VOGU-3710 file (C-alpha; in Angstrom, 3 decimals, decimal comma):
1> mntelkvali> 5,950/5,480/-20,459  8,518/4,255/-18,625  10,129/0,825/-18,892  11,805/0,766/-14,979  9,281/2,273/-12,398  11,473/3,367/-9,108  9,647/2,694/-5,904  10,781/3,391/-1,952  9,788/1,865/0,519  9,032/3,150/4,038
11> qtrliwenpi> 9,336/1,162/6,292  9,008/3,205/10,103  6,904/2,774/13,488  3,703/5,406/13,111  2,942/7,975/16,754  -0,194/6,440/17,934  -3,547/8,910/17,020  -0,652/11,429/16,418  -1,098/12,911/12,511  1,223/15,644/13,168
21> enkrllndki> 4,283/14,468/14,459  3,712/11,115/12,414  3,554/14,132/9,179  6,970/14,999/11,160  8,618/11,627/10,865  7,571/11,391/7,916  8,639/14,651/5,804  12,168/14,466/7,903  12,605/10,133/5,800  11,490/11,306/2,926
31> ntittnidli> 13,159/14,348/2,653  16,411/12,155/3,361  15,358/9,647/-0,239  17,458/12,148/-2,870  17,812/9,235/-5,692  15,003/10,096/-8,483  12,464/8,251/-8,216  8,776/7,655/-9,074  6,499/6,909/-6,156  7,248/6,114/-2,493
41> vlpemftsgf> 5,338/3,321/-0,202  3,996/4,114/2,915  2,023/2,101/5,938  -1,812/1,793/6,343  -3,337/4,353/8,852  -0,037/6,254/8,738  -0,733/9,322/10,459  -2,727/6,972/13,208  -1,681/3,862/13,187  -4,358/1,072/13,811
51> tmnassiaet> -7,140/3,197/15,667  -10,417/2,302/15,843  -10,945/6,350/16,802  -11,934/7,247/13,927  -13,719/10,739/15,447  -10,241/12,191/16,908  -8,393/12,278/14,042  -10,886/11,270/10,101  -9,870/13,987/8,223  -11,663/15,377/4,644
61> mdgetitwlk> -9,631/14,724/1,694  -9,894/19,006/2,155  -7,763/18,154/4,418  -3,792/19,276/6,320  -2,699/15,484/5,165  -4,201/15,364/1,470  -2,437/18,788/1,751  0,911/18,190/3,074  1,135/14,419/0,028  -0,207/17,605/-2,535
71> ekakekqvai> 2,739/19,470/-1,142  5,538/17,101/-1,191  4,013/14,786/-4,546  5,004/18,500/-6,150  8,185/18,902/-4,307  9,737/15,671/-5,035  7,722/14,615/-8,624  6,945/11,259/-6,788  3,803/9,963/-6,051  3,111/9,323/-2,514
81> igsliisknn> 1,206/6,182/-2,002  -0,481/5,262/1,356  -3,928/4,999/3,819  -5,439/7,759/6,466  -8,565/8,053/7,770  -11,135/10,597/6,135  -14,434/11,225/6,813  -17,705/11,930/4,301  -20,860/12,058/4,163  -21,899/10,637/8,002
91> nyfnrlvcve> -18,930/7,505/7,472  -15,301/6,766/8,166  -13,244/4,945/5,474  -9,683/3,485/6,032  -8,773/5,342/2,407  -5,792/4,977/0,234  -5,038/7,552/-1,786  -2,345/8,497/-4,202  -1,369/11,154/-5,047  0,841/12,031/-7,785
101> psgeithydk> 3,177/15,434/-8,642  0,285/17,508/-10,782  -2,280/17,028/-8,225  -4,140/14,180/-9,761  -5,176/11,833/-6,593  -6,376/7,813/-7,194  -8,472/6,412/-3,511  -9,574/3,559/-2,508  -11,527/2,320/-0,150  -10,600/-0,846/2,342
111> rhtftlageh> -12,573/-3,776/0,926  -11,773/-6,333/4,289  -12,497/-4,329/6,803  -10,747/-6,616/9,766  -13,492/-8,539/11,810  -12,074/-9,110/15,099  -10,784/-5,897/15,753  -13,825/-4,806/14,994  -13,278/-2,190/11,455  -16,932/-3,173/10,006
121> kvytagtkkv> -18,556/-0,931/13,100  -15,822/1,681/12,517  -15,142/1,842/8,814  -17,848/1,556/5,554  -15,945/-0,776/3,329  -15,632/0,012/-0,322  -17,011/-1,958/-2,893  -14,169/-1,003/-5,752  -11,486/-2,377/-7,333  -9,624/0,486/-8,076
131> ifnfrgwkic> -6,981/-0,334/-11,057  -4,557/3,201/-12,041  -2,125/4,352/-14,375  1,225/6,523/-13,035  4,215/6,626/-15,694  2,958/4,216/-18,057  2,312/1,214/-15,282  -0,968/-0,274/-14,300  -1,105/-0,384/-10,150  -3,384/-1,988/-8,135
141> plvcydlrfp> -3,944/-0,536/-4,611  -4,778/-2,600/-1,585  -4,921/-2,179/2,059  -3,316/-5,091/4,703  -6,657/-7,559/5,597  -7,487/-7,610/1,207  -3,575/-9,919/1,287  -6,428/-12,681/2,774  -8,396/-12,309/-0,332  -7,074/-13,644/-3,432
151> vwarntedyd> -10,092/-12,700/-5,448  -10,614/-9,158/-4,204  -6,498/-8,954/-6,154  -7,074/-11,479/-9,050  -4,487/-9,866/-12,032  -8,236/-9,840/-14,587  -7,290/-6,507/-15,690  -3,368/-7,088/-16,749  -1,777/-4,959/-14,513  1,943/-4,544/-13,251
161> lllyvanwpk> 2,323/-3,368/-9,429  -0,352/-5,217/-6,924  0,604/-2,729/-3,784  -0,417/-3,615/-0,143  -0,565/-0,926/2,896  -0,620/-2,489/5,894  -0,171/-3,192/9,839  0,093/-6,714/9,883  0,377/-7,504/13,325  4,254/-9,931/14,161
171> arinawdall> 1,379/-12,125/15,507  0,781/-13,214/12,675  2,871/-12,649/10,403  4,271/-15,645/9,108  0,650/-15,079/6,919  2,100/-11,890/5,374  4,998/-13,295/4,637  3,755/-16,188/2,852  -0,015/-14,585/1,189  2,174/-10,821/-0,567
181> karsienmty> 4,933/-14,409/-2,160  1,974/-16,486/-3,255  -0,073/-13,051/-4,736  3,006/-12,034/-6,561  2,931/-15,749/-8,194  -0,102/-16,470/-9,311  -1,185/-12,602/-10,289  2,034/-12,674/-12,188  3,282/-10,078/-11,030  5,321/-7,164/-9,117
191> cigvnrvgld> 3,968/-7,793/-5,361  4,405/-4,838/-3,102  4,238/-4,438/0,745  4,650/-1,658/2,873  4,153/-2,803/7,323  5,023/-0,888/9,770  7,209/-1,492/12,954  6,778/-0,452/16,258  3,766/-0,770/19,303  0,764/1,089/19,278
201> gnnyeytghs> -1,455/1,960/21,455  -3,611/-1,168/22,318  0,330/-2,795/22,793  0,551/-4,427/19,538  4,016/-5,359/18,669  4,440/-4,942/14,891  7,717/-6,255/12,780  8,135/-4,837/9,265  8,784/-7,965/6,888  7,954/-5,387/4,514
211> aaydilgnri> 8,300/-6,931/0,953  9,522/-6,949/-3,102  8,474/-9,396/-5,099  9,168/-9,561/-8,766  6,672/-12,083/-10,712  8,051/-15,438/-10,398  7,354/-14,963/-6,640  11,915/-13,779/-5,499  12,214/-11,222/-3,290  14,285/-8,101/-4,270
221> dsipadkeai> 14,957/-6,838/-1,352  16,610/-6,703/1,417  14,962/-4,741/3,977  15,825/-6,102/7,194  12,867/-6,825/10,537  11,368/-4,714/13,365  13,049/-1,614/12,507  12,820/1,288/10,336  14,467/1,313/7,264  13,765/2,941/3,868
231> eivvlkkdai> 15,001/0,440/0,568  14,603/1,712/-3,055  13,644/-1,743/-5,476  13,995/-0,970/-9,610  10,928/-3,148/-11,812  10,868/-3,511/-14,843  8,394/-3,798/-17,762  10,734/-5,803/-19,851  10,754/-8,808/-16,902  6,555/-8,809/-16,995
241> kkyreklnfl> 6,542/-8,921/-20,313  8,856/-11,114/-20,703  8,283/-14,280/-18,671  4,160/-13,359/-19,525  4,808/-14,411/-23,001  6,616/-16,969/-21,742  5,461/-19,073/-18,940  1,474/-17,391/-20,167  0,084/-18,992/-16,704  -2,118/-15,899/-16,869
251> ndrdnfslev> -4,373/-17,485/-19,221  -5,294/-19,948/-18,535  -7,388/-18,762/-14,838  -10,961/-19,209/-14,604  -13,785/-16,886/-15,261  -15,943/-15,855/-13,415  -17,632/-12,837/-12,912  -17,966/-10,988/-8,458  -20,203/-10,329/-7,148  -19,425/-6,680/-4,414
//
C-alpha cells in the first residue's frame, strides 16, 4: 500500500472532434513527465471536447483510444484517468475510464448528464457510483456536472480521493472553484478537479482552474488559470487518518438511502 499517491494533473486545450490529434497532443504531454508518479488525470471527453456529435466520435471498449491508454499506462507504469465517448448496445456513454499498468480497466458512466446542453438527449446516464482501489487508495471518480450534486459524491465509503474530470466553461467557473473546495471539506477527502482550456467547436471558452484540495479544503497545487499546464501533487494517507481521527466529522453524517 502506498502511503503517498503522486498525481499528475494535465490541464490542456482539446482539438475539436479529432481523436487522432488529441491523442498525439496528450501523448507528447505525458512523455514530458519524467518524475515517478502513480496517476495521470486527463479532462472530460479528452479525445473530442464536449460534443453532442457522439455518432461520429464514439468508440468501443476495444477501440483505438482504450488500446492507446493501455499501452501508455504500461509504458509509464501509471494509471491514466479521463472520459471519452463509448458506444455499447446502441447507446452512447460519457464514460470515465481508469486504465492501470496491468491493463485492468475501471469505468464510470457519468450519472448527471448536462441537460442545459442537451447531453441527456444523446448520452445514457450512468446508474452506479464507482469506488475503486489503486495502490491502496480508495478513489471515487466523477464527471463534470456531477460536481453540482453533493449527495452523489457523499463519502459513505470512506474513500481517500474524490476526482472530477471536466469541460467546465468560463461563464460558470466560480461555481467550479467553490464546489471543488466544498466537496473536499464536507467529505473529508482529497479532491482533485481537472478542467480543459481554450475554445471548443461551439465557441465556448474554458479557462482551466484545475485544482487539488486537501482534506481541510486547503489548495495544494499552483496550476495557473487559463494556461496549459502539468502539475504533480502528492497526497498523503497519514493526513487523512490524522484529521479524520481528530475531527470525526464523518461520524456525524446523516444516514439515508439513495434511490437511482
